[in-house]
N, C-alpha and C positions, 0 to 999 in steps of 0.2 A: 504494500500500500504506500502511495506517495502523493504529494501535492504537486500538481502540474500548474505552471504559470503560462497563460495565453496572452499574447499581445496582438494588436492590429498594426498595420504598417504605418499608420499616422504617427506612431511613436518615433519614426525615423531610425529605428533599430532594424538593420538589414538581417536577412536570414542567417548568414554565417555567424554574426555576433549573437543573435538569439540562441542559436545552437550551442555556442560557447558558454552561455549563461544558463543552459538547460531550460530555455523558454520555447514555446511553440509560436511561430510567427504566422499570422493569418493576413494575407494581403488584401488590400482594397483594390478597386479597379479604377484606372485612369484612362480617359478617352481623349484622343485628338481627332475630332471629327468622327469618321467611321472606324478609325483604328482604336482597338481596345487592348490594354495591357494590364497584367497583374503587377501592382506597384512593388518595386524592389526585387521582383522575380523575373518578369519578362522585360522590364524596363528599369535600368539602373538610374540612380539619381543624376549621374552625369549625362546619360542619354536623355533624361527628361529635360534638362536645361538646354541641351542642344536642340531638341525639338521646340521648346518654348521660345527660344531666340529666333529660330528659323521659320516658325509657323505663324500664319495669320490667324489661326484658329485658337480660341481660348480653350485650354483643356478643362475637363471636368472630372470630378471623382464621384464615385458612388459608394453608398454604404455596403457593408458586408451583410447579405441577407441571412435570415434565420437558417435556411437550408444549408448554407455553407458552414456556419458555426456548428450545426448539428453534425455535419460530415466530419469536421475536425474533432469534435468531442468523441464521436463514436470510434474514430481511428486511433486517437491518442490516449484515451482513458481505459485502463483496465477496470475490472468489475469493482475493485475495492479502492480505486483512486478517487481523490477529490481534486478540485481545481479552483484557481482564482483567475478571473479574466479581467484584464485592465484595458479599457477602451478610451478612444478619443472622446472629448466632451460631448455630452448629449445635446448641447446647444449648437454644435456644428454638424452633427451627423446622427442618423438613426441607427448607427452601428451598436450603440449601447442597448437600445430597446430590442434590436434583433438578437443580440447575445442573451439578453434576459429571457426572451421568448424561447430560444433554443434550450437554454439551461433549465427551464421549467419542466422539461421532459426527463430530467435526470435525478429526480427524487431528492433534491436538496443537496446534491454533492458538489454543485458548482456555485461559487459566489462571483457576482459580476460587480466590478468597481468602476464607477464613472469617474475618470480622472479629473474631470472638470477643466481639462487643459488639452494641449495637443503638442505635436512636434517633439522637440527634445525633452520638454518637461514631462510629457507622458512617458518617454523613455526612461527618464530619471526615476519616476515613480515605479516603473516596472523593475528596474534594477534594485530599487529598495525592497520590492516584494521578494526578490531572490535572496537578498541578505536575510530577511526575516524568515523565509522558508528554510534557509540553511541552518537556522538555530533550532529547527525541529517544531516550529509553530504549525498549528492546524490552519486549514483554509479559512475558517471563521476568524481565527486570531489575526491572520495576515490581512484579511479584508477590513477588519475593525481598525487595525493600526494604520493602514493606508488611508482610510476615510478620515482618521484624525490628523495624520501628518500632512496630508495634501493641502490642508489649510495654511501650512507654512511653506508651501512650494511656490517658487516665483520663476517666471520666465520674462526676460526682457530682450527686445530685438530692435535694431536700428536698420531701417531700409535705406538703400543707396539710391533708389529711383522711385518715382511715382508713376512711371509709365505703365506698370502692370496693374496697379490699382485703377488707372484710367481705362485700360483695355477691358478690365472686368466690370466696368460700370460702377466702381466704388467711389470714384471722385470724377469731377468734370474735367474736360480737356483744358479749360481755362485755369483751373486750380493746378493741374499737373504741369502746365506750361510755366506758370508763375513760380511754382516750386522748383522746377528745373533751372530757371534763370537765377533764382536766389540761392540755389544749392541747398535747399531744405532737405534735411534728413529726419523724417519722423521716427520717434521712439515709441514703441508699443509694448503692451503686455496683455496677458489674459486675466481678466477680472470677472469673478462670478460666472465663469464659463464663456465669456464673450471677449472680443478684442476691444481694448481700450487704449486711447492715445494718451501718453504720459507727457509728451513734450515734443518740440521741434527745435532742431539745431541747425545752425548755418555752417555746413561743411562737416566733413568726417571727424576732424579734430575735436570740434565742439560736441559732436555726437558721442564720441568716445568718452569725453569728459562727463557728459550727462549720464551715460550708462554707468560709469564708475560711481558717480554720485548716488544714483538710484540704488545700486547694490549696497552701498554703505548705509543708505537711508533706512532700508528694511532690516538692518542688523548685520550685514556681511554674510559670507558664505560659511555654512557648517561643513567643514571638510571631513567630518567623520561619517558623512552620508554621501550618496552619489551626487555628482553634479556633471554638467556637460557644457561645452561650447560648440557652436555650429556656424557654418557659413552656407550661403546659397550660391549656386553657380558652379563653374568648372574650376575655379582656383580659390585659394584661401588667403590671398594677398591682404584684403581688408581685415580679415579676422586676425592675421598675424600682427597687423599694425595695432589693433585693439589690444591684443595680448601684451605687446610691448609697452603701449601707453599706460596700461593698467597693471603693471608688474607688481605693484605693492599689494594687490589683492591676493596674489597667490605665491609670491616668492617666499620660500621657507615654510610654506604651509601645505603644498601639494607636490608630490614627487613627479607627477606627470599631469598634463591637461588632456582630458578626454575630448577629442574633437570629432564632430559628426558633420554630415552634410544635411541640409534641410531638404526634405522630400517634397512631393507634389502637393500635399495638403495645404501647406503655407506657401510653398514656392510659386504656385500659380499666381498668387496675389502680390508676393514680395518681389518676385523677379530675382535676377542674379545680384550679387553684391551685398546682400543682407548679412548681418552678424547677429548672433544670439547667444544668450547664456541662460541656463536653467539651474536652479539650486534651492536647497532648503536653507532658510534663513538661520543664522546663528544666534538664536535668542530663546 
């Protein structure tokens, strides 16, 4: 008998890393027009950004339906196993509700946790679930701890361009143009399961300063629990600049910085060049 951890691909944890942490990766679907791919399986993050930059089509993602969750549960769970499923925020996707529906057929053996976030923050919560599992905790105990600790989980991101928010209809062309001329870099977070704007910076240097200030404002990073840094696009140049500018946040506190790529769930709207950090606050 064991406790299995399931995650969806909105966590930005790719299949190989999921396997290394003994998690089961369940991919969402991303579409470019008529072309459909399993996120992180049939389309890598790098391949996604290549298509995003080259295509005039706005990609879309779709929730994982109950039947897919059920298939994974039946395949991965032995008769005496229990499970914890961590999903993307229910405010963004019906994936949480789908997982709950599929789990209801398994006699209470599966606990579904709404991360109330997405992207690398969901991945950080999933890695925390693995830490708790490895102490011998039950599925019920893991789910209860995650529901409590996720209230102290933060994700901050700075966008490099407003172009993709414009293409997705999230802002007007006039706002995007003005922002581009002024070099505006919006800084966003996930609050109460939804995207919230924290501030606007003129240029990347001010944006990095704002990110650093916001990390400190919530209490700093708890390095005893998982955290993550991420970038969108095909290179990490802007992220490396942020890491250098913010060295006092982690020098002497972390042996290594876990770096990820932002996948399609946020990448569709952020576009290339975004940098992000997810962490549990140290308070």
